[in-house]
N, C-alpha and C positions, 0 to 999 in steps of 0.2 A: 161470819168469823175471818178478821184480819190477820190474825198470827196463827199462826203453824209450828210445827215440829221440825226437825230435823234430825237425826241418829244414825251414827253410823252401824248397819244393823252386821249383827253376828254371819259368819258364813252358815249357807239354810235357810236363817231368815227370810221371809221377804214384808212389805208393806199391805195391808187386808184392808178392805173397801168395808163402809159399814154395811151396804149390803148385801154382801157375802158371808154375812154370821146370820145366825139362824134369828127368828125373831125372840125379843126378849131379854137374849144372851147379855145385854146391855143397860138392863133395868137399872133405872136408877138415877144413869147418865144422861140422859136425852138432852139433847142441846151443847154438852160439858165437853164433850169426847175431840177429839185434837187430833190423836195418831192412836192405830192398832199399827201392832205387826205380828208375827207369829213364826215358830221354828214348822217346817214344811217337815211331818212324822214322817218315817218309814214304814211305818206299818198304822192300822186304824188304833190312836192312843189322842189323850187330849197332849195337846199341842201346848207347850209351851209358849207364852204368849207377851205381848206388852199393851197395855193400855194407856193412853195418856190423857187424863182430863183436869179440863182447867175450869173452876168455879168463881168468878168475880163477887168481892165483898162489896157489903151495905157498907156505905158511909159511915153508918157510926161501931164500926165491929172494929175489934182492936187487934193488926193481923200476928203479933206474936200468937193468942191468944188463939185463935183463927187457926194457925199452924199446928201447935200442939195440941188443941183438941181435935184436929183432922182427922189423927190417929182412931179414935172413937167412932168415927164412920165408917172406917171398914167393918170394925167389930158389929155394928149395927146394922150395915146392909147385906151380910153372907151369914146366915144362922151356923152356928157354932163353930165359928172363929175363935183361934185364941192366938193373941199375941204374945209372940217370942220375944222380941227384943225390941226398943225407941232408945235412939242416941241423936245425937247430932251428928248432921254429914257434911262439915264444913269442907272437907276434902273433896267431896263431890258438887258442891252447888254453897255457894255461900248464904248463910243463913238456913240449910236444908236440916231435914231429918229427916235420919233413915228407920223405917221399923220393917219387921220383918214378921208373920205367921202362920198356922198353920189352919184347916180345915178339910172337911168329908165332902165330894160332890161324888153323888152317882158310886157310891162305894169305889170311890181314889180319895188316897191321899195327899193333897194339895201343898204346898208355901209356896209363900209370896215373899216379895219383898220389894218396899214401896219406898220410893222419893218422894220427897216433900219440900215444899219451895212457897214461897210468898213473891210474884214480883209485879212488877207495873208494866200494864200494854196502856198499847197507844187508845185502843176503845174503849177499855172498861175501867181502867183506874186498875188498884191493887188486884191481885187473883192470888188462888190457892193452884196451886201448879201438882198434879200427883202423878209419877211414874210408878204404874204396877207391874214388877212381872211375876207370873204365877208359873208353873210347872209340877210335873207330880213328883210328892218329896222325894220320893225313890232317884229319880234323877238331879236332884237341886244341885249336889253335890259335883255331876259334870255338866252343866249351865251356867252357875254361882260366877265365873268370869266372864262367860259372854255377859251376862246380868249388868255385872261392874263396868266391865269396859264399855257396853250400850251406856251405860248411866252415865258416866263423865262423858261421853259426847255427844250427850243431846243439848240440844239446845230450841230457844225461842225465837223467832223468825217472822219480823212483821212483815 
């Protein structure tokens, strides 16, 4: 992994190492995860979090089609996900897509906001990058501003 991610975390957030997470939590992202951060909750609760994933594109894959189709990946990966919105995100990342959705996990309603974009990397060529912020739905309004600002500060560095 020659690329890493830099992001200005909101107050109360910290980066998290993969070995700090419960086994299986990042199922399906093995080898593609590039950055994880979470807000430290005041009580035992679902912690708002950020997971950034990089997926190399095959030589025969159309980057535009992969970007648009990547919204389907989160719907297929998590049972019960309902996509709320998907739109261009030029204001956050050139050529980017912004999407949001909801799902239930262990009786907790969760809302996610995902920024997706295609970026050339030195080691892999064109790659799909996704930065997914997730929090309890009842807390989304309180965290949205921080998630948006972290999205704006996100950058891939070699």
